[in-house]
MARTI-376144 format. One line per field, with one value per atom (N, C-alpha, C): residue number from 1; atom name; x, y, z. Coordinates in pm, 1 decimal, always signed. Example, Ala and Ser with C-alpha at 12.3 -4.5 7.8 and 13.67 -1.06 7.14 Angstrom:
BEGIN
nr: 1 / 1 / 1 / 2 / 2 / 2
atom: N / CA / C / N / CA / C
u: +1319.0 / +1230.0 / +1320.0 / +1285.0 / +1367.0 / +1290.0
v: -569.0 / -450.0 / -330.0 / -225.0 / -106.0 / +3.0
w: +780.0 / +780.0 / +780.0 / +708.0 / +714.0 / +787.0
***
This chain:
BEGIN
nr: 1 / 1 / 1 / 2 / 2 / 2 / 3 / 3 / 3 / 4 / 4 / 4 / 5 / 5 / 5 / 6 / 6 / 6 / 7 / 7 / 7 / 8 / 8 / 8 / 9 / 9 / 9 / 10 / 10 / 10 / 11 / 11 / 11 / 12 / 12 / 12 / 13 / 13 / 13 / 14 / 14 / 14 / 15 / 15 / 15 / 16 / 16 / 16 / 17 / 17 / 17 / 18 / 18 / 18 / 19 / 19 / 19 / 20 / 20 / 20 / 21 / 21 / 21 / 22 / 22 / 22 / 23 / 23 / 23 / 24 / 24 / 24 / 25 / 25 / 25 / 26 / 26 / 26 / 27 / 27 / 27 / 28 / 28 / 28 / 29 / 29 / 29 / 30 / 30 / 30 / 31 / 31 / 31 / 32 / 32 / 32 / 33 / 33 / 33 / 34 / 34 / 34 / 35 / 35 / 35 / 36 / 36 / 36 / 37 / 37 / 37 / 38 / 38 / 38 / 39 / 39 / 39 / 40 / 40 / 40 / 41 / 41 / 41 / 42 / 42 / 42 / 43 / 43 / 43 / 44 / 44 / 44 / 45 / 45 / 45 / 46 / 46 / 46 / 47 / 47 / 47 / 48 / 48 / 48 / 49 / 49 / 49 / 50 / 50 / 50 / 51 / 51 / 51 / 52 / 52 / 52 / 53 / 53 / 53 / 54 / 54 / 54 / 55 / 55 / 55 / 56 / 56 / 56 / 57 / 57 / 57 / 58 / 58 / 58 / 59 / 59 / 59 / 60 / 60 / 60 / 61 / 61 / 61 / 62 / 62 / 62 / 63 / 63 / 63 / 64 / 64 / 64 / 65 / 65 / 65 / 66 / 66 / 66 / 67 / 67 / 67 / 68 / 68 / 68 / 69 / 69 / 69 / 70 / 70 / 70 / 71 / 71 / 71 / 72 / 72 / 72 / 73 / 73 / 73 / 74 / 74 / 74 / 75 / 75 / 75 / 76 / 76 / 76 / 77 / 77 / 77 / 78 / 78 / 78 / 79 / 79 / 79 / 80 / 80 / 80 / 81 / 81 / 81 / 82 / 82 / 82 / 83 / 83 / 83 / 84 / 84 / 84 / 85 / 85 / 85 / 86 / 86 / 86 / 87 / 87 / 87 / 88 / 88 / 88 / 89 / 89 / 89 / 90 / 90 / 90 / 91 / 91 / 91 / 92 / 92 / 92 / 93 / 93 / 93 / 94 / 94 / 94 / 95 / 95 / 95 / 96 / 96 / 96 / 97 / 97 / 97 / 98 / 98 / 98 / 99 / 99 / 99 / 100 / 100 / 100 / 101 / 101 / 101 / 102 / 102 / 102 / 103 / 103 / 103 / 104 / 104 / 104 / 105 / 105 / 105 / 106 / 106 / 106 / 107 / 107 / 107 / 108 / 108 / 108 / 109 / 109 / 109 / 110 / 110 / 110 / 111 / 111 / 111 / 112 / 112 / 112 / 113 / 113 / 113 / 114 / 114 / 114 / 115 / 115 / 115 / 116 / 116 / 116 / 117 / 117 / 117 / 118 / 118 / 118 / 119 / 119 / 119 / 120 / 120 / 120 / 121 / 121 / 121 / 122 / 122 / 122 / 123 / 123 / 123 / 124 / 124 / 124 / 125 / 125 / 125 / 126 / 126 / 126 / 127 / 127 / 127 / 128 / 128 / 128 / 129 / 129 / 129 / 130 / 130 / 130 / 131 / 131 / 131 / 132 / 132 / 132 / 133 / 133 / 133 / 134 / 134 / 134 / 135 / 135 / 135 / 136 / 136 / 136 / 137 / 137 / 137 / 138 / 138 / 138 / 139 / 139 / 139 / 140 / 140 / 140 / 141 / 141 / 141 / 142 / 142 / 142 / 143 / 143 / 143 / 144 / 144 / 144 / 145 / 145 / 145 / 146 / 146 / 146 / 147 / 147 / 147 / 148 / 148 / 148 / 149 / 149 / 149 / 150 / 150 / 150 / 151 / 151 / 151 / 152 / 152 / 152 / 153 / 153 / 153 / 154 / 154 / 154 / 155 / 155 / 155
atom: N / CA / C / N / CA / C / N / CA / C / N / CA / C / N / CA / C / N / CA / C / N / CA / C / N / CA / C / N / CA / C / N / CA / C / N / CA / C / N / CA / C / N / CA / C / N / CA / C / N / CA / C / N / CA / C / N / CA / C / N / CA / C / N / CA / C / N / CA / C / N / CA / C / N / CA / C / N / CA / C / N / CA / C / N / CA / C / N / CA / C / N / CA / C / N / CA / C / N / CA / C / N / CA / C / N / CA / C / N / CA / C / N / CA / C / N / CA / C / N / CA / C / N / CA / C / N / CA / C / N / CA / C / N / CA / C / N / CA / C / N / CA / C / N / CA / C / N / CA / C / N / CA / C / N / CA / C / N / CA / C / N / CA / C / N / CA / C / N / CA / C / N / CA / C / N / CA / C / N / CA / C / N / CA / C / N / CA / C / N / CA / C / N / CA / C / N / CA / C / N / CA / C / N / CA / C / N / CA / C / N / CA / C / N / CA / C / N / CA / C / N / CA / C / N / CA / C / N / CA / C / N / CA / C / N / CA / C / N / CA / C / N / CA / C / N / CA / C / N / CA / C / N / CA / C / N / CA / C / N / CA / C / N / CA / C / N / CA / C / N / CA / C / N / CA / C / N / CA / C / N / CA / C / N / CA / C / N / CA / C / N / CA / C / N / CA / C / N / CA / C / N / CA / C / N / CA / C / N / CA / C / N / CA / C / N / CA / C / N / CA / C / N / CA / C / N / CA / C / N / CA / C / N / CA / C / N / CA / C / N / CA / C / N / CA / C / N / CA / C / N / CA / C / N / CA / C / N / CA / C / N / CA / C / N / CA / C / N / CA / C / N / CA / C / N / CA / C / N / CA / C / N / CA / C / N / CA / C / N / CA / C / N / CA / C / N / CA / C / N / CA / C / N / CA / C / N / CA / C / N / CA / C / N / CA / C / N / CA / C / N / CA / C / N / CA / C / N / CA / C / N / CA / C / N / CA / C / N / CA / C / N / CA / C / N / CA / C / N / CA / C / N / CA / C / N / CA / C / N / CA / C / N / CA / C / N / CA / C / N / CA / C / N / CA / C / N / CA / C / N / CA / C / N / CA / C / N / CA / C / N / CA / C / N / CA / C / N / CA / C / N / CA / C / N / CA / C / N / CA / C / N / CA / C / N / CA / C / N / CA / C / N / CA / C / N / CA / C / N / CA / C / N / CA / C / N / CA / C / N / CA / C
u: -1279.8 / -1158.9 / -1052.6 / -985.0 / -884.6 / -765.0 / -705.5 / -587.8 / -463.4 / -349.7 / -224.7 / -188.2 / -208.5 / -177.8 / -260.8 / -389.8 / -478.4 / -432.8 / -391.1 / -343.6 / -217.5 / -124.7 / +1.7 / -27.9 / -112.7 / -149.2 / -212.1 / -306.3 / -374.7 / -274.1 / -185.5 / -83.6 / +4.4 / +51.8 / +139.5 / +64.1 / -59.1 / -138.4 / -167.8 / -189.9 / -210.7 / -82.4 / +32.6 / +158.2 / +178.3 / +146.3 / +161.8 / +68.2 / -50.4 / -146.8 / -98.2 / -30.4 / +15.7 / +149.1 / +216.8 / +347.9 / +338.9 / +420.6 / +425.8 / +511.3 / +592.1 / +687.7 / +628.8 / +516.1 / +457.2 / +511.4 / +597.6 / +652.1 / +687.4 / +708.5 / +756.7 / +874.5 / +960.2 / +1070.8 / +1052.9 / +1057.6 / +1044.4 / +1158.8 / +1183.9 / +1273.4 / +1190.8 / +1209.3 / +1127.2 / +1134.2 / +1257.0 / +1273.9 / +1206.5 / +1218.4 / +1154.9 / +1001.1 / +948.5 / +804.0 / +758.0 / +836.2 / +801.8 / +800.8 / +897.4 / +899.8 / +777.8 / +740.3 / +623.8 / +496.6 / +483.5 / +364.7 / +381.7 / +496.8 / +529.1 / +501.5 / +564.4 / +550.4 / +687.0 / +693.2 / +818.5 / +835.2 / +958.9 / +982.2 / +920.0 / +908.3 / +846.0 / +700.8 / +635.4 / +497.0 / +493.4 / +592.5 / +603.4 / +628.3 / +719.2 / +747.3 / +621.1 / +542.2 / +418.4 / +323.8 / +304.5 / +216.7 / +266.5 / +396.7 / +455.4 / +436.5 / +459.6 / +458.6 / +318.4 / +217.6 / +82.6 / -9.9 / +17.6 / -77.2 / -21.9 / +107.3 / +170.1 / +242.7 / +167.3 / +220.6 / +190.1 / +250.2 / +221.4 / +74.2 / +17.6 / -125.8 / -211.4 / -167.9 / -240.2 / -200.5 / -109.3 / -70.1 / +46.5 / +135.3 / +247.6 / +381.1 / +486.1 / +619.5 / +695.9 / +770.7 / +849.8 / +995.0 / +1079.8 / +1221.9 / +1283.0 / +1369.3 / +1428.6 / +1578.4 / +1632.7 / +1777.6 / +1817.7 / +1902.3 / +1942.2 / +2066.1 / +2094.5 / +2214.3 / +2179.7 / +2281.2 / +2264.5 / +2174.1 / +2189.2 / +2106.4 / +1995.1 / +1961.0 / +1862.9 / +1723.7 / +1646.5 / +1507.7 / +1423.7 / +1295.1 / +1200.9 / +1130.2 / +1132.8 / +1062.3 / +934.8 / +822.1 / +692.5 / +638.9 / +601.6 / +546.6 / +416.7 / +320.5 / +194.2 / +208.5 / +175.7 / +187.5 / +59.8 / +71.7 / -47.4 / -109.7 / -240.1 / -312.8 / -344.8 / -249.1 / -267.7 / -349.1 / -336.9 / -392.2 / -471.2 / -604.0 / -689.1 / -660.5 / -639.8 / -613.7 / -481.8 / -379.4 / -252.1 / -262.0 / -342.2 / -359.9 / -433.2 / -530.8 / -607.2 / -514.6 / -422.5 / -324.8 / -239.7 / -190.2 / -109.9 / -189.5 / -316.2 / -406.8 / -418.7 / -439.9 / -451.2 / -323.8 / -208.2 / -81.4 / -65.1 / -98.9 / -84.0 / -171.3 / -294.4 / -386.6 / -342.8 / -308.7 / -267.2 / -380.0 / -340.9 / -437.0 / -493.0 / -436.4 / -472.4 / -451.2 / -547.0 / -531.3 / -591.6 / -517.5 / -567.6 / -675.5 / -750.8 / -856.1 / -793.0 / -682.1 / -617.8 / -568.6 / -511.1 / -462.8 / -580.6 / -687.3 / -805.3 / -862.5 / -871.4 / -923.1 / -833.8 / -701.5 / -608.9 / -628.5 / -644.1 / -661.8 / -794.2 / -897.3 / -1026.7 / -1023.9 / -949.3 / -935.1 / -864.8 / -765.7 / -696.7 / -794.9 / -871.6 / -968.5 / -1071.7 / -1110.3 / -1206.6 / -1142.9 / -1020.1 / -954.1 / -926.8 / -910.0 / -889.5 / -1021.6 / -1132.3 / -1266.5 / -1293.2 / -1231.9 / -1258.4 / -1382.4 / -1413.1 / -1535.3 / -1601.3 / -1732.0 / -1804.7 / -1795.1 / -1835.4 / -1835.1 / -1931.6 / -2040.7 / -2137.0 / -2076.2 / -2011.4 / -1941.6 / -1835.5 / -1761.6 / -1657.6 / -1718.4 / -1825.1 / -1886.5 / -1940.6 / -1999.5 / -2054.7 / -1940.3 / -1833.4 / -1719.2 / -1654.3 / -1636.1 / -1576.7 / -1664.1 / -1791.4 / -1884.9 / -1880.3 / -1871.9 / -1872.6 / -1746.5 / -1635.8 / -1510.0 / -1468.1 / -1552.7 / -1518.3 / -1501.5 / -1406.4 / -1380.5 / -1499.1 / -1588.8 / -1707.5 / -1810.3 / -1799.7 / -1886.1 / -1824.0 / -1694.0 / -1623.8 / -1575.7 / -1666.0 / -1641.4 / -1584.2 / -1465.2 / -1392.9 / -1247.5 / -1178.0 / -1041.5 / -943.9 / -837.4 / -724.2 / -651.5 / -594.4 / -575.6 / -689.5 / -791.4 / -899.6 / -979.4 / -990.9 / -1063.3 / -995.0 / -861.5 / -787.7 / -791.7 / -799.5 / -812.0 / -948.4 / -1051.1 / -1188.7 / -1199.7 / -1143.4 / -1145.7 / -1081.9 / -972.0 / -904.9 / -994.7 / -1058.7 / -1149.7 / -1265.6 / -1323.0 / -1436.0 / -1389.8 / -1277.6 / -1224.4 / -1198.0 / -1127.8 / -1096.4 / -1223.9 / -1321.2 / -1447.6 / -1522.0 / -1530.6 / -1602.0 / -1530.6 / -1398.5 / -1324.3 / -1334.2 / -1322.4 / -1332.5 / -1469.4 / -1575.6 / -1711.1 / -1727.7 / -1679.4 / -1693.6 / -1609.4 / -1486.6 / -1397.7 / -1444.2 / -1497.6 / -1545.3 / -1663.2 / -1738.5 / -1848.8 / -1798.1 / -1678.7 / -1621.9 / -1537.4 / -1500.4 / -1410.8 / -1480.6
v: -2096.7 / -2067.1 / -2019.4 / -1910.0 / -1857.7 / -1950.6 / -1949.7 / -2031.4 / -1955.2 / -2021.5 / -1963.4 / -1834.4 / -1832.3 / -1713.8 / -1594.4 / -1619.6 / -1513.3 / -1458.9 / -1547.8 / -1506.5 / -1421.4 / -1466.7 / -1391.4 / -1253.7 / -1251.5 / -1124.3 / -1029.2 / -1078.0 / -993.2 / -941.1 / -1028.1 / -990.6 / -875.0 / -890.4 / -789.6 / -657.8 / -665.5 / -544.6 / -474.7 / -549.9 / -493.8 / -421.9 / -484.4 / -421.5 / -289.9 / -293.9 / -173.0 / -60.5 / -98.3 / +1.6 / +69.5 / -7.7 / +45.3 / +122.2 / +103.3 / +164.2 / +314.9 / +387.7 / +535.1 / +575.9 / +483.9 / +516.0 / +496.9 / +430.2 / +405.7 / +277.4 / +210.1 / +81.9 / -7.6 / -132.4 / -226.8 / -305.3 / -354.3 / -443.1 / -572.0 / -679.6 / -813.0 / -898.4 / -1007.3 / -1111.1 / -1235.7 / -1288.8 / -1404.2 / -1519.1 / -1553.4 / -1668.1 / -1646.9 / -1526.7 / -1499.1 / -1507.1 / -1451.4 / -1455.2 / -1598.9 / -1674.0 / -1816.9 / -1891.3 / -1866.1 / -1931.5 / -1893.5 / -1766.4 / -1718.5 / -1786.7 / -1815.1 / -1878.2 / -2030.3 / -2079.1 / -2222.1 / -2273.0 / -2202.2 / -2240.2 / -2226.1 / -2266.2 / -2255.4 / -2111.4 / -2064.7 / -1928.3 / -1911.5 / -2019.1 / -2010.2 / -1965.2 / -1998.3 / -1952.0 / -1801.6 / -1743.5 / -1599.9 / -1537.7 / -1597.5 / -1550.2 / -1551.9 / -1657.3 / -1666.4 / -1552.2 / -1524.8 / -1417.3 / -1284.5 / -1259.6 / -1134.3 / -1115.5 / -1222.0 / -1212.4 / -1210.9 / -1252.0 / -1254.2 / -1152.0 / -1107.8 / -1019.0 / -880.6 / -861.3 / -734.6 / -684.7 / -676.9 / -636.0 / -487.4 / -434.4 / -296.2 / -280.7 / -380.0 / -380.2 / -358.5 / -419.5 / -409.4 / -281.3 / -206.3 / -81.5 / -89.7 / -185.7 / -202.0 / -203.1 / -158.4 / -171.2 / -264.2 / -355.8 / -451.0 / -427.9 / -415.4 / -404.6 / -518.5 / -594.7 / -709.9 / -697.0 / -733.3 / -733.2 / -869.2 / -937.8 / -1072.4 / -1071.3 / -1183.4 / -1197.8 / -1214.9 / -1220.8 / -1247.0 / -1148.6 / -1021.1 / -919.8 / -877.7 / -963.2 / -928.5 / -905.2 / -834.1 / -802.2 / -781.6 / -774.6 / -735.9 / -610.8 / -506.1 / -382.4 / -378.7 / -358.9 / -350.7 / -211.2 / -141.7 / -7.1 / +0.8 / +67.6 / +91.7 / +224.0 / +222.3 / +342.1 / +423.2 / +549.5 / +628.7 / +677.3 / +693.7 / +750.2 / +898.0 / +981.8 / +1124.8 / +1199.8 / +1158.4 / +1233.8 / +1139.7 / +1153.7 / +1065.8 / +1075.5 / +1194.9 / +1208.5 / +1143.5 / +1161.2 / +1095.9 / +945.9 / +901.0 / +754.4 / +700.1 / +771.6 / +725.4 / +708.5 / +803.7 / +792.4 / +669.4 / +645.5 / +527.5 / +399.7 / +404.4 / +292.4 / +250.2 / +349.3 / +318.6 / +258.2 / +308.0 / +251.9 / +109.5 / +86.6 / -45.1 / -149.5 / -114.5 / -207.6 / -229.3 / -125.0 / -138.8 / -192.4 / -275.4 / -331.3 / -465.9 / -521.1 / -655.7 / -673.2 / -737.9 / -759.8 / -895.0 / -965.8 / -1096.1 / -1074.9 / -1178.6 / -1170.4 / -1141.5 / -1210.1 / -1188.1 / -1044.1 / -987.6 / -849.6 / -754.7 / -777.3 / -691.9 / -695.8 / -814.9 / -826.4 / -753.5 / -766.0 / -694.3 / -544.7 / -492.2 / -345.5 / -305.5 / -382.6 / -347.1 / -361.4 / -459.1 / -475.6 / -351.9 / -302.9 / -179.3 / -62.6 / -50.5 / +61.2 / +48.0 / -72.1 / -93.7 / -57.5 / -97.4 / -66.0 / +81.7 / +153.1 / +297.5 / +376.0 / +299.1 / +356.4 / +440.5 / +399.5 / +464.6 / +403.6 / +278.9 / +213.4 / +149.5 / +126.6 / +59.4 / -91.2 / -162.7 / -309.8 / -355.0 / -285.1 / -321.7 / -302.7 / -188.1 / -162.6 / -267.0 / -301.9 / -403.7 / -535.8 / -578.2 / -705.2 / -702.6 / -591.8 / -579.1 / -585.6 / -510.5 / -508.6 / -644.9 / -714.0 / -846.3 / -942.2 / -935.4 / -1022.0 / -998.7 / -870.2 / -837.0 / -882.0 / -900.3 / -936.7 / -1079.6 / -1157.5 / -1296.4 / -1378.1 / -1470.1 / -1554.9 / -1638.6 / -1667.5 / -1748.5 / -1665.3 / -1532.0 / -1442.2 / -1406.2 / -1376.2 / -1340.6 / -1471.6 / -1538.5 / -1671.5 / -1670.1 / -1608.2 / -1607.9 / -1650.9 / -1688.4 / -1740.5 / -1629.3 / -1673.9 / -1583.2 / -1562.0 / -1452.4 / -1333.0 / -1235.2 / -1267.0 / -1173.8 / -1144.6 / -1247.8 / -1229.6 / -1124.7 / -1130.4 / -1035.2 / -894.1 / -885.5 / -756.5 / -693.5 / -777.0 / -728.3 / -690.5 / -769.9 / -737.8 / -603.2 / -574.8 / -444.8 / -329.6 / -344.1 / -239.0 / -218.2 / -326.7 / -317.7 / -253.8 / -301.0 / -246.9 / -97.4 / -56.4 / +87.3 / +170.2 / +121.4 / +194.1 / +206.2 / +96.6 / +100.9 / +189.8 / +178.3 / +259.5 / +407.2 / +439.8 / +578.7 / +636.6 / +560.1 / +604.4 / +625.7 / +534.7 / +543.9 / +658.9 / +670.9 / +774.5 / +913.3 / +928.6 / +1057.7 / +1106.1 / +1013.4 / +1049.5 / +1096.9 / +1053.4 / +1082.2 / +1209.5 / +1259.7 / +1377.1 / +1500.0
w: +130.2 / +201.0 / +102.6 / +134.6 / +41.1 / +28.4 / -94.4 / -113.6 / -66.7 / -71.1 / -21.3 / -97.8 / -226.9 / -304.9 / -261.1 / -233.3 / -186.8 / -53.4 / +35.8 / +169.1 / +159.3 / +75.9 / +59.3 / -2.2 / -104.6 / -168.0 / -67.6 / +11.1 / +111.1 / +214.1 / +256.5 / +356.4 / +301.4 / +179.9 / +120.4 / +97.4 / +51.9 / +30.0 / +160.3 / +268.1 / +399.0 / +447.6 / +424.4 / +460.8 / +384.2 / +255.6 / +171.4 / +219.0 / +256.4 / +303.6 / +431.1 / +516.8 / +645.4 / +632.4 / +517.8 / +499.3 / +480.7 / +552.6 / +536.8 / +420.7 / +370.1 / +263.5 / +121.5 / +112.2 / -18.6 / -83.9 / -11.4 / -61.5 / +59.4 / +30.8 / +131.0 / +73.3 / +158.7 / +118.4 / +192.6 / +118.1 / +176.8 / +128.8 / +202.0 / +153.0 / +127.9 / +9.3 / -34.0 / +68.0 / +104.4 / +193.7 / +328.1 / +384.2 / +512.9 / +501.0 / +395.7 / +374.0 / +347.0 / +273.8 / +251.4 / +383.4 / +470.1 / +601.4 / +683.4 / +676.9 / +753.7 / +709.3 / +578.9 / +527.0 / +510.4 / +546.7 / +536.5 / +394.3 / +298.1 / +157.1 / +89.8 / -33.3 / -111.1 / -158.1 / -171.5 / -228.3 / -365.1 / -439.3 / -572.0 / -563.6 / -451.8 / -431.4 / -416.6 / -347.5 / -336.3 / -472.6 / -549.7 / -684.3 / -771.4 / -756.6 / -834.7 / -803.1 / -673.2 / -631.7 / -684.1 / -669.6 / -715.3 / -868.0 / -941.5 / -1087.7 / -1146.1 / -1069.7 / -1123.8 / -1062.3 / -941.4 / -873.4 / -840.5 / -860.9 / -832.0 / -959.4 / -1065.2 / -1194.3 / -1219.7 / -1324.8 / -1363.9 / -1400.2 / -1459.8 / -1494.4 / -1369.6 / -1259.5 / -1133.4 / -1055.3 / -1111.0 / -1046.2 / -949.8 / -972.0 / -881.8 / -960.9 / -893.1 / -945.2 / -854.6 / -913.3 / -837.0 / -870.6 / -769.1 / -784.4 / -706.2 / -771.9 / -705.8 / -699.2 / -585.3 / -568.1 / -513.4 / -589.7 / -554.1 / -464.9 / -405.8 / -323.8 / -176.9 / -93.4 / +47.9 / +118.6 / +88.7 / +151.3 / +58.2 / -34.9 / -138.1 / -82.0 / -154.4 / -115.8 / -239.1 / -218.1 / -319.7 / -266.7 / -344.6 / -309.5 / -391.3 / -324.1 / -388.6 / -364.2 / -470.2 / -458.4 / -537.6 / -480.9 / -550.9 / -625.1 / -752.6 / -834.8 / -817.6 / -771.6 / -746.6 / -878.5 / -874.3 / -987.0 / -953.4 / -983.2 / -950.5 / -1054.1 / -1178.2 / -1288.1 / -1378.1 / -1377.3 / -1457.4 / -1605.2 / -1658.6 / -1800.6 / -1840.1 / -1756.8 / -1781.0 / -1771.6 / -1673.8 / -1659.1 / -1779.5 / -1830.2 / -1945.6 / -2067.9 / -2085.1 / -2195.6 / -2178.0 / -2056.9 / -2026.7 / -2046.8 / -2009.3 / -2025.2 / -2171.6 / -2260.8 / -2403.7 / -2460.5 / -2412.0 / -2455.2 / -2404.2 / -2276.7 / -2215.7 / -2287.6 / -2316.0 / -2383.7 / -2526.9 / -2597.7 / -2735.2 / -2822.7 / -2918.9 / -3016.1 / -2972.7 / -2867.3 / -2827.2 / -2676.4 / -2610.0 / -2467.6 / -2428.2 / -2342.5 / -2297.0 / -2190.2 / -2164.6 / -2061.5 / -1926.3 / -1893.3 / -1762.8 / -1744.5 / -1846.9 / -1839.9 / -1825.4 / -1900.2 / -1891.2 / -1750.8 / -1694.3 / -1556.3 / -1458.4 / -1477.6 / -1388.8 / -1395.4 / -1514.6 / -1531.4 / -1460.7 / -1481.4 / -1419.6 / -1267.5 / -1217.9 / -1073.5 / -1014.3 / -1085.2 / -1041.1 / -1039.1 / -1145.9 / -1150.9 / -1038.2 / -1008.1 / -898.3 / -764.5 / -742.0 / -616.3 / -598.5 / -711.2 / -706.5 / -711.0 / -712.2 / -715.7 / -840.1 / -951.0 / -1078.8 / -1143.8 / -1104.9 / -1147.8 / -1027.1 / -1036.9 / -930.9 / -943.5 / -843.0 / -848.1 / -960.2 / -975.8 / -1079.8 / -1217.4 / -1240.0 / -1369.7 / -1394.4 / -1289.3 / -1298.9 / -1351.2 / -1289.8 / -1326.5 / -1470.9 / -1509.3 / -1644.3 / -1746.4 / -1717.4 / -1811.6 / -1823.4 / -1711.3 / -1713.8 / -1795.6 / -1776.7 / -1848.4 / -1996.2 / -2037.3 / -2179.4 / -2250.6 / -2175.5 / -2239.1 / -2215.5 / -2153.7 / -2121.4 / -2249.4 / -2247.9 / -2364.6 / -2401.5 / -2309.1 / -2338.8 / -2417.0 / -2410.5 / -2484.5 / -2619.2 / -2618.5 / -2740.1 / -2806.1 / -2870.4 / -2922.4 / -3063.2 / -3073.7 / -3198.6 / -3169.1 / -3270.8 / -3255.2 / -3218.0 / -3150.2 / -3125.6 / -3257.7 / -3288.1 / -3203.7 / -3214.3 / -3292.1 / -3315.3 / -3185.0 / -3103.5 / -2976.2 / -2889.0 / -2878.2 / -2795.7 / -2857.7 / -2988.4 / -3055.9 / -3027.8 / -3040.4 / -3010.7 / -2864.4 / -2775.4 / -2632.1 / -2603.4 / -2669.1 / -2649.6 / -2691.9 / -2806.0 / -2851.8 / -2754.5 / -2708.3 / -2613.9 / -2483.3 / -2430.3 / -2303.5 / -2313.8 / -2419.2 / -2435.3 / -2446.5 / -2519.3 / -2536.7 / -2402.5 / -2327.0 / -2199.9 / -2098.8 / -2089.4 / -1993.0 / -2029.5 / -2156.1 / -2198.4 / -2161.8 / -2183.1 / -2150.5 / -2000.0 / -1919.9 / -1773.9 / -1719.9 / -1764.9 / -1714.5 / -1754.1 / -1875.7 / -1919.0 / -1831.7 / -1778.5 / -1687.4 / -1551.2 / -1512.6 / -1379.3 / -1379.6 / -1494.9 / -1502.4 / -1451.8
***
């Protein structure tokens, strides 16, 4: 059974998919009331599942009429995205960030479910059994190499 965070994430992604504007605006308190949860639960979902790594932009406006605007960033240009990808990953990447990047690639159909699973397995902390920060540095090298190989096949 999905947990509350999964339900909120699915609800917001469904709203985004139905939006003609390419973004949605929500109010934390209203959404929290709808899901019968604390506003902090909404904040948690936004800060962990709607990040730039996952392909989203969040704009927040506080105050009485405040809102949160969530927009999905389109992948119009694979070459441009690949450049941004290399900058985002840099010399070091955590397992959570790597998974987020790969989830975005999967949702945009840049990689298959099989490729996703193989890549995740190759970069798992239980496989890369070295100390930090070296593990995150090695993970970044592996991730960049795998993504470059897969994307070059799709161009």
